[in-house]
N, C-alpha and C positions, 0 to 999 in steps of 0.2 A: 522362402526366407523371412524374418522378422523386420521391422524397419528400422533397426537397428545394423542388421546384419547388411542390408541392403546400401543403405548410405556408407556404413564401412569399405562394400565392395566397391563405391563411386567415387571414392578419395583416393582408393591404391595409388597416390602419384609415385612417379620416378624420381628416384632420387634426386636427381638435379630436372627442376622445371625449367622449361623456357619461358621466359618473361617479355613481353615489349616491351615494359617499363625500361628503357635503358637507367634512370637515377631515379629517388624518388622528384621530391621538389615542393615549396610551399610557395605559390606564387602569387606574386602580386595580380589582383583582377583585372587591372588596365593593361597587362604585359603577359595574358594566360600564354601557354603552348598548345595552341588549340590545335596544331595539325596532329601533335599526338593525342589528345584527349579525343580526337575525331577517331581517329587509326585504332582507339581503344573501343570505341561505341559511341563517345555521344553523341546525340542528335539535336542538340539545341545549340546556338552561335554564342560566341565568347560576349556578346553585344547584350545579350538577355539576361548573365550572369552578374554584368555589370555594367551600368548605363545612367550617368548623371544627369541626362536629361530628360527620360523617361522612367517607369516604374521599371525594377528591372529586380533579381533575384536577391541582389546585395541589400534591397529596403526591406530583404525580411528577416536579415541575420543583424543582431545588435552584442557589441560584447558587453556582458552581463555583471555587474558590480565590478567592474573594473580586472578580473581574474578568467572568468568562463565566458564562454559564448554560449547564446540562445536564440531563440526563432519564432516570429510569429507565423501562426497556424489559423488564425480565422481574422476576419473583419475587423474583429471588435477588438484587438491588440494581444489577444491569448496568445501566451508566450509560453514555450518547452525548453526547459534546461536541466540537466542533470539533477539528479536529487540530493548526489555530492555535491553537488554548487549551491543549491537552495540550502543546504544541512543546517547554515547557523544561523536561518530564520527561522527556521522549524524549528530548533532549538530553543531560539529567545522567545518561543508563542509555548511552547513547553512548560509542563512541571509536571511535579507528581503526580498530582491530580488530573492532569489532563496533559496525557504522557503521548504528544503528536509523534513524536519518534518512532514509538512503538506500537500507536494504535494508528496512524495515519490523520491525514485532516483532508478535507473536502468542503468546499461549500458551497452548501445549496442551491445559490444564486449569489447574484454581483453583490447584494449586499452583505453575504457573509464572508467576502473576500478580505483577507486581512493586510492591512498599511503597515511597511517593513520602513520605516525612517533609517535614511542613510544610504540607503539601494539606492543604484542609477542601472540605466541603459544608455548606450551609445550607440546611434547611428553613424556612418559615414555616407555622407555627403557626395562629397568627391576624392580624387586622389589625383593630385599635380606631383610630375616629376620638376624640382628646381633645383636641380643639381649646376647646371652653371650659374646662378646664381649665389648659391651659397658656397661656392666655390672659385668665385672671380678672385682674380687677385693673388693666389695661394701659390701660384705654380712655382716660384722661386722662393718660397719663406722656409726656413727652419721649423720643426714641427710646434715649438712654443709660439711661434710667430703667427704661424696659420692654422693653429688653434684660435687664436684671439681675435684674429678677422674674421675667422669662418662665426664665431661666437657675435660678432659685428654684421655682419650678413645675415646671420639667420635673424635677427632683430628688426632690421631692416625687411625680410623677404614677409617675415608674419604680419608687420605692419600694412605690407601692401596688399591683404589681401580685405574686399569688403567683405563683408560676414554682418549675417541677419542677429540682433539681439542675443536670440538663443543658441547662436552658434561659435565656435571657437576653433585654431586651427595647432594643429602641433607638425612639428616637422623632425622628419628621424632619419639619422644616414642608415644606408644597407653598403653592403661588402663593405664592410669597415672602413665607412666613410669615404670611400671612391663615388657612394652616389646618394642624392638625398630625397626625401618625396615629402610633400606637405598634404595631410591631411585633415579635410572640414569636417567637424565632427558636432552631433547634434544631441545633446544629453537630457536624458527624460527623469523624474525624479519622484514620480507617483506610483512605485512598481507593488503588488499586492500579489500575496500568495493568496492561489485560486486551489490547489491541492498536491498534495502528495501520500504516494503508498505508504504503510509502516516500512520499517528498514527491515523488517525479514523478507519484504518484496526489495525496497528501492536499494537498500545494502547487501542482500544475500547474498553469501559466502562473505563478507566483509575482510576479516585481514586476511586469510587463509586463500580466498581465489584472487584478491587483489595483483593485477599485472600477469592473472593466469588466464588460460584456455584449457579446458571448455569453460565457459561463463553462463550463468545463467542469472544475470542480476537484470532487473527492473529498475534500473540508475535513471530513475524521471522523476520531477516534480513540475508542476504548472505554475506562474505567476500573469500577470495582466500587467500593462501599462494604462494609465489612467493620462490625461492630459485637460487643459482648460477648455473653453467651450469653442474656441477658436483651432483645436487640435493641436497645441504649440505644448512646449516642457512648463511644468509648473510646478511649486510645491504642494505636497499634499493637501488637499481639500477636502471634503463633503461632497463640495458643488462639482467636484471636477469628472468628467464623461471618460470611456473607454477609448483610448484612443484610437482612431481611425487610418489603418498602415496603407502606405502609399502601395504594398505588395504582400502578400502572405503566400507561404507556402501550401498548397493541395496536399493532402497523406495519401500514400499509397498503401494499400492491403494487398498488391498483388505479391506472387511465389516471386522466390529469387530464384535465382540459376546462376552457376558456376560459371566464372568469367564475364558477368554483365557488367558494364561499365557503372560506377559510383563516382562521386568527387565531394569532399567535406570542406564545407565554408564556415570560415571560422576564423581566429584569433589566437593563432599558434603562440609560444610565448618566447623560448629562446633557443636554438639551435646551435650548435658549432661545426657545420657540414666542412670546412675548408681549412683546419686545423691543422701542423706539421703533423709530421707522424710521432717526434717526440712528443708533444704537448698530449696526445690521446694516452701515449705513455703511461705519462705522469696519471693521467685520472685511474687508467686502468689498475694500475701497480701502488700508488700511494694514496692518494685525496680522497676519493671513494671508496676504499677500504677504511680509511680512518673513521669515515663520516659515516658510514655503515656502523661499527662497533662501537659508536655513542649512542646511536641510536637502538641500536639494539639492546643494550644495557636499561635503557630509560624505557622502552617499552614492555622489558619483561618485569620491570617494578610495577608500570602503573597497570600493566594487563592481571596481574596476582590480586590489587582490589578490587579492579574495573567488574571483576568476574562474580564477584562474592559479597558489593553492595552496587544497590541502586541508587543511590544517591550519587554516590563516587562515578558510576557509568553516565547517570544524565551529563554530570557537569564535567565530565571528563573528553567526552564522548567527541566531539569535534574536536579538538584539540592533540585528542590519540589518533584518529584520522587522518590530521594531518602531518604528524610525525612518522605514522607507520607510511604513510602513500611514499613517500620519498627514502626513506628504507631500502625497502623491498623495491622500487626501481631502480636504487643504486645499484641494488645485489645482480639484478636482470642486466643492468648493462654492461656491468665486468665481464659476465659471463656471455654477451655476446660479442662484446670487443675481441673477444681472444676467440671464439669457436668464427666468427667471420674474419679473421684474423686482420681485424684493423688494421693495423700497425703495420704490417707486413706489407699489406696494399697500398697503404699511406707511403713508406719506403719504395715500393717500385715506381709509384705514380710521381714521386718527387725526383726520380731519378729519369723517367721519362721527359719531365721536362726540362730537368737540365740538359739532355739530350738536343733536344731543339730550342733552349735557349742558355748555354753558358752562366750569363748574370743571375740565372736565381741560386745556383750553387751557393756564393759568398752571401746572399739572404738566408738561406736555409743553415747552412754553418752557422752563423750568430743566430740563428732562434735556438738552433740548439745549448751551444754556451748558454745562451739567457736561461733557457729554461733549466737545464742543469743548475745552475749560481741559484737560480730562484726556490730550487725543491724544497730545500730543507725548513725556509720560510713559509713556504707554500702548503705544507704539510703540517706545519705549528696552528698556520691560521686556519687549516679544517677542524683541529682539534680545539683550537680554543674555540673559535665562532659556534660550533655545536655543544659542547657543553656548557657555556653561559647562554644559548639559546634554550636548551631542554633540560638544565637543571633549573625549574623557574624561579626556586630564592635567590640563584645570584644574575640571574636575570632582573627581577625585581631590585635586588639591591642597585645594578648599575643604572638603572632608573633613579632610584636616588641619588645616587653620584652625579648624572649630569644637572637634578635638581640644583642639588647644592652648589656647581662650580656655576649653574647660571645662575642663582642666587647672590652668590660671593663676588661674580664678575658684574653687578648689577643690573643684568638683563631680565629678569625675572620677571615680566610686567604682570596688570592684574588677569589678562587674559590667557596668557600661557602659564600662568599658574594656575587658573579656572581649569583650562583644557590639561594640565597635568595631571589633575585629584578627579575630572574624570575618567582618566586612565586610568586611572587605580582602583576607581567605583568600580571599572568594568572587569580589572583583571581580579580583585578580591572577588568578585563572586563565583567565581570558576576556579578557585585555590584553594586546596588543600594541602596547609603548610606539614600537617603531619606526615604527609605519604610523599611532600618534595621532599623533605628532608632526607627520607631514605634515597629516592633518587639522589638527588646531590651527592649524598655520600659513595656512593657508588661511582660516580662521574667522577669526584676526586680524585678515588682511585685511579681511576683509569688513566688521567690523566696527569697524576704523578709515573705511572708506570712507564706509558708512551712516549714522555715528552725529553728531550735532553734537559739538562740540569742547563745548562745556558739559558734557555729562555723563560722559565720559573722564577717567582718570588724565592730568595735565599728561607733554606730550613722547610719546602714545598713537600721535602720527602718524606715528612710526617704523616703525609694523606696518604700513604699508599695502602695499609690496612682498611679495608671497608668495614670490619666491624669496630676499629678505633673510630673512623670516621662516624659511623651510626651513631654512637653515646655523644661525641665532639658537637656534632652539627645539630642531633636533638635537642638536646641543651641548650645551644645558641638560637635555637628556633623557638623555644619557648622563652626565653628571656629577649628576647628580640623587638627592637623597635618597627622593622619592617615587616615582620610576618604577621601580623598582627591576629594572634591568637585572640579571641575573647574581645576585640577591639573593630575588626574590619570585617565582620562576619558579613553574609551577607545582606544580613533583614536592616544593618544598622550602618554598612561600611559608609555611604554618603554623609549623614551625620556626624559620625565619629571622625570622620577625615577633615571636616573642617573643623573641630575642636582641636585637631592636633595640628593642624598649618596655622591654629589663631595666632603661635607665637612662632614663627621659622628660625627666631637667632637660637631660641632654646630648643627646638627639633633639631637644627642641626649640630649643638653641640652635642645631643643623645645620638643623632649618625654616627659622630665622629670615633665616638667609644664604643659604638655596634661592632663585634665582633664579627658578622658576613658582612657588614659593609667592609670592614679592615680587609678581611679576605678577598673578597670582590673588588677593593680597590687596587693590592698587591698584585692581583693576577692584571689585574687590565693596564697598571703601569708598567709590568716585566712585557706583556704584548705590546704594547705600543714603542715601549725602549727597545725591545731585540727584532719584532718582524714587521711590525705594519708599515714604519717606514721605507724599511729597505723592501718588503714586497712591493709595494705601491712606485718604488722607483724604478725597480727590476720589468712588474707590470707596464708601466709607460713606455719602457724602452722596446717593448715584444709587439702591445700596441702599435705603435712606429712602424715597426718591420712585418706587422702582420697585415698591415695597409698596403704595406710593397708588396708580399707577397701574393695576396688576393688579386692587385691589378696585375703584377706578372701572369700568375695562373689565367686572367681571364685573355689576358692581351698574346698569351703564348699557344694554350689549347682552344684551338678555333674550331675544333669537332666537338666539342663538347656545348651544351646549352648548361649555364650558368642559372642558378636560381637564386636569390639571398638569402640567408639566414633570417629564421625566425623572430621577432621582435615584438610581438605584443600589438601587431599593425592586421589587419586584413587580408587574409589568405586563402588559397583556393588551394588544394589538395585532390590528386584523383590517383583512380587504380583501378581493378578489376573483384569482385566477391571472389576469393579463392579460398582455400584450405591451405593446409603445410605441412613440411615435411622437416620439424624443426632439428629431428635428432635420426640416428640408424631405425629402423622399423616402427618408429611411431607416426603415424598419418595422423591429421586431425580434420574432420570435416570441419565446411565453413559453418553451419547452423547446429544451435541447439535447441530443444523444445521443453517444452512444460514435463513433460515424462522424466528431464534428465533433473529438474528442480526437486520433484519428490522420489528420485535416488538419491540427491542429496540428504532430502529431508533426515532431522534429527530431532523432534521431539524435546521445546524448552531450551535449546542449543541458543549460544549467545549470538551463533553465526547461520546457522541453517534449520534454524525454526521456520516452519510455514504456516499460516494463517489461516486456522479450523475455515474459512470460508474458502479461502482457497481450493484446498483440500477438497472441500465438498462438492466445489466447479471440475476439479478434475476426476473424480470418482465418478460424478452425471455425464463428463463429458458435454457439460454444455457451453460449448466453444462457439455456438453461430458462423459468424462469417469471417471469425478469426484464423482457424484450422488452413492448415495449408493442405498439400496432394499428401501429405502423408499421415493425415488425420488428427494430426497433433498441432497446438501451437506453437508457433516459431518463438523462442526466446531473444537469444542474442545472434550476431552472425561476424563473422572477419571478412575483412578487404586487405588490398598491400595497397592502402591512403596513409599517405606520409603525413602523422600528426605527431603532436606532442604535447607538454599542458599549455591550456588557455584554451585550447581542442576539445575540453570538456564543454561537453553540452551542444558541440556542433552539428548542423544539421549534415546527413548524407542523402545525397539526394541522387536519381537515378538518370539515367541516359536523357530524359525529356525536364528534368529537373523537378520532379516530383520528390517529397520526403519520402525515405523508404527508413530512416534508422536515426537514433541518433547515438554521435559520439560517446564513449564514455571511457577509453583503457586502449592499452597495448598489450601485445602478447608476450609473457614474459622473455620469451625468445630475441625479440624485437626492440626490447628500451634500448639499445645501443644506436639507436636510427637518430637520437638525437645528433650524434655525432659522425655514424657511419650507418649510412638507411642501405640496408642488403635486403632486394626484393625476394630472395628463399627463406627470410626469416622474419623479417617485418610486417607483424598485423593490425589494422587499428580493430578497436572492438566495439562493435556496436549494439543499443536496444533495435529490437525489432518493432517497427511501427507497430504491427499487428497485435506485438504483445502489450504494447502500450494502450489503444485503444481496448484491447480486450479489458485489460485493467480497472481504465476508466470506466465501462459498460460492465461489463459481468461483477467484477469484484466493487468498487466504488457505488457502481449506479447512480453514475453524473452521467449521464445521456445527455443532461441538457448540454454540456460542454461539446458531445458529438454533434450536435446540430449546429454549434458554430463552424463547425470544421468542411472543408471542402474535399470527401472522400473519395479515392479514386481505386476503385474495385477490380 
């Protein structure tokens, strides 16, 4: 048997697999489910993961630029995160002449590392539960009075922390406001790009493979944290030195086996595991399909030009990836919610709770009524927000509308005006007015078709025909004050913006006569009058009941160990290395290899090209210590860790706390895990550390970086 058949035979899993994990879980690191972690194979203690009094693994894990996760892998502050997390920085350093997106970038030494103004990393120094202090005195108050007292208590609690000058504290609710935790944060502000593979490695498979297994993507990039001479946070300076961490992660290149314990440590963004069945049903049948439809139209239009024009590809690369990411995620989410019978399971669980505690029935009944009443407003909110976000011309118009309102209300200071002009200059740098006129024309037609007339401006039905829209919007765009054709191109934007804003009163007069501004204003006015207020009013009522429902679940179900929903704070998820059986007669192994990269290779393709050097390495089999027992280099692997957005770049660690992978995605069939984690289908996808080091060593010839690391063989 060849290697692929051996692997296939090894993963002929039964249709119903047994899982030791009862639930998923994104656990606060001070409250880990240590017993289950050890039952699954963990060899270290919870204290070794998080200890505020001495170095622990948490000192090597940071939130990267407010959205992703990264980890320190050397005593000189070398930082590892995803390629897609560093993509914006790689793009900013790129040009047609120096196309680091296409060619990759590798500093030859520390002097060649590139600064990234505005990029930050956050360390969590400590976590404290402060529920008692925050909720003090609120027990017998109505929701509005309680909310006001909580806001006052939060300020008092924050003021009570003794902080160093470089520290800050944030307090976040969990369990829908039934508990509160304070996080002591240290922010470092001098972060430099060290290395990134070309997109043909770091983004291999691009949109086709996004959220899909099997994957073969080297989704990693490297940065470095710099500090002042005292190892404290400092703004960028050539005199800064590499940060000396309290702890850094050893990098393991040991082979992986099915059922090996693993855990992921990072900053997951948002989950909603405890919603009632009615809420999940609305997501599955209404709001997700609406958002999918809008983004599908925008992506198709952008893609047609990006594939044929290199300048557009570079200009729109980061934006396109951002739009496509959640478009595809929502598609998988809908499929997974249906396949896992999420609504059915929720309804059954609610009946179980009611049988134990009849007081829960009125709560669920009220939630059902509120969600049904909110449904049309929620659907319009989804369409409106997605249309005005993905039609950049409308998004731009709304920025100018906000400027006009602020200026005429006397709230536009010199500082806010400067900030607004800077944002415009950044926007115009990556904006193609002619291309976006096509996108806007398509999305207006979709909005006109899908939205009841009561939510739309008068005469909006005129936008139902795409061809007519195309001519109209293109004409408006050519003559618009805001689209900036020939005025705000990337080379002259900043200087010309200053000229345009030199006479704000004249500018506002012209803006009010601009048909694009008038269109965006009419859409916004209709949305605000018909939808926003009613949606928010109902959501406030839902939030109060959801808090009550959460408390009732925790009080009633004593057999279940609850974990809080993700909220962009530091969390630990754990599981085991596993393949999957997502549908009848389909079995996936847990590991992919370099051979799979070459099987997908399409020379010159936008998504599946492979650099010639990597092809040569494959042909000569120059794998060194990075091959596994099959003789090939492992690329990606899957496990049952419960992850979500924000976990991108999170370290995947083994039973001993060694780095074994870099989290970057989830398997298509399990993206519903934000709402309904199901161990049968939910898999996170990671870049194998063997592949990361293989690319750094054999492809990039950056051995000086390997010399910094502690490599576990």
